[in-house]
N, C-alpha and C positions, 0 to 999 in steps of 0.2 A: 437386752433389758426391756421388760414390758412396762413396768411402773417406774416413774422417775422419783428420785429423792428431792427434797426441798432445794438442795444445792444444785442438782441437775436441772430443775425447773428454772431456777434463777439464771443459771448459765444459758439455757436455751433462749430466754428472753433477751439477755444482754448481748448474746453472740451476733445478733443482727445489726448491732450498732457499729459505727466506725471505731477503730482501735482505741483512740484516746477516750471516747465516751464509754466504750465497753469496759475498759480497765477501771475507769472512775466509778462506774455503776457497780461493777463487781466488788470493788474495794468497799464501797458503801454498804452493800448488802451482806458481804462476808463479815464486815465489822459489826453488823447488827446481830449476827449469829454468834460470832466469836468476840466477845466484849474486850478481851485483853488486846486483841489485834487492833481494834479501834483506839483504845486508850493509849497505846504506844505509838500511834501515828504511822503504822505500816501502810504500804500502798502496793497494789499490784501494778506492775509495769507491763506485764504480758500475762495472758491466761488463755490456755487451750487445754483440752482434756489430757494432752500428753506433755505439756510444757508450760511452766509458770516462772515468772520472775517477780520477786517481792523485794522492795527496797525500804530502807530506813535512813532518814537524814541524821547526820551527826549534829545533834542539838543538845543543849544542856540537860533536858529532862531524860535523856537516854545515855548520858555520858558516865564514865567511871571517873576515878580520882585523877587520871592522867589526861582527861579530855578526849578520849576516844570512845567509840560506841562500846557500851558495857558488854561484857562477855555473855550475859543472859540475853541481851537484845540480839546478839549475833545468832544465838541458838533459836530464838523466837522467829527470826525471818526464815531460818531453815525449816523449822517445824511448820510454819504457815505455808511456805512454798510447796513442801512435800505433801502436807495434809490436804491442801486444796485439790491436788491431783488425785489422791486416793478417794476423797469425797466425791469427786466428779465421775468416778468409775465404778465404785462398789454398787451393788444392787440397792434399791430403795429400802429393802427389809434388813439391811445390814448396818452395823455401827462401826465406823473406822476409829481405831485407837492407836496412839503412838505406843509401840511396844518397847523400843530401845533406841537410844541415841548415843553414838560414840563421838566424842569431840576431842580434837587435838589442836590446842592453841600453838601455832608455829612461829608467829612474829607479831609485832605491834601493828595494829590496823591504822589506816589513815583515811579520814574523811567519811563519806557516806558508805553504807554497806548494801550489797546486793546478793540475794540468794536465787540461784537458777536451778530449777528441778526439772527432771525429765523422766518419763516412763517409756518403756519399749512397748511395741504392739503385743508382744507375748505377755507382758505384765498386765496390760489392760484387758486382754482376753481372759486371763486367769481371774482377775477381779470381777469381771462381768459374768463369769460362768460358775465359779466355785462359791459354795455357801459360806465357807470360812477359809482363811489362809493368811499368809503374811507376804510382804513384799519389801525389798530393799530398794528404796527410791534414791536414785542418783541426785546429788545436790552439790553445787559448787558455790562457795562464798567468796566474793571478791570485795575489795575496798575501793576507795576513790582513786587509787593508782593502778587498778586492775590486777593487784596482787592477791594471792590467796592466803590471808593471815591465819585462817583456821581450816581444818578438815572436819567435816561432819558426815556421819553415816546415820541414816534414818531408816529404821525398820518399823513399818506400819502393819497392823493386823486388822482384820475385819471379822466380825461374828454376827450371827443373826440377832436382831433386836429381841429383847425379852418381851414376852407378852404381859400386858398389864393385868 
């Protein structure tokens, strides 16, 4: 990649920081770009171009009627964890968009939630070299008991930016 996107520039700046400061800074800057991320109180616990972890605390503002993290909030951490990775790897002249998410709610969640997403080197190379495409980003959602209450499959696409 020759030219860097805004997200790639942000990451390059915060990557030099120790992990706790790096994730805090990336959370803040990502939240400025993705307002709903900030509004919901999501946080990056880990961020590298091939691996991210996004967490959400089980607190009243994100709970459902039974006191667990709302179903939509669970999807949101999956979208954020996977989307950040795609955004860190597509060319600066490309727009990443979520194309499809498949969700299977398997059991009741307990406590805080965590989404961990990963890309393979093959996926990263494809994103960095192809003008357009799509990628199935692996993501695992766990709750406060380290159980997997939902299964999420996230398919992201990227296309060239439209010229103004």
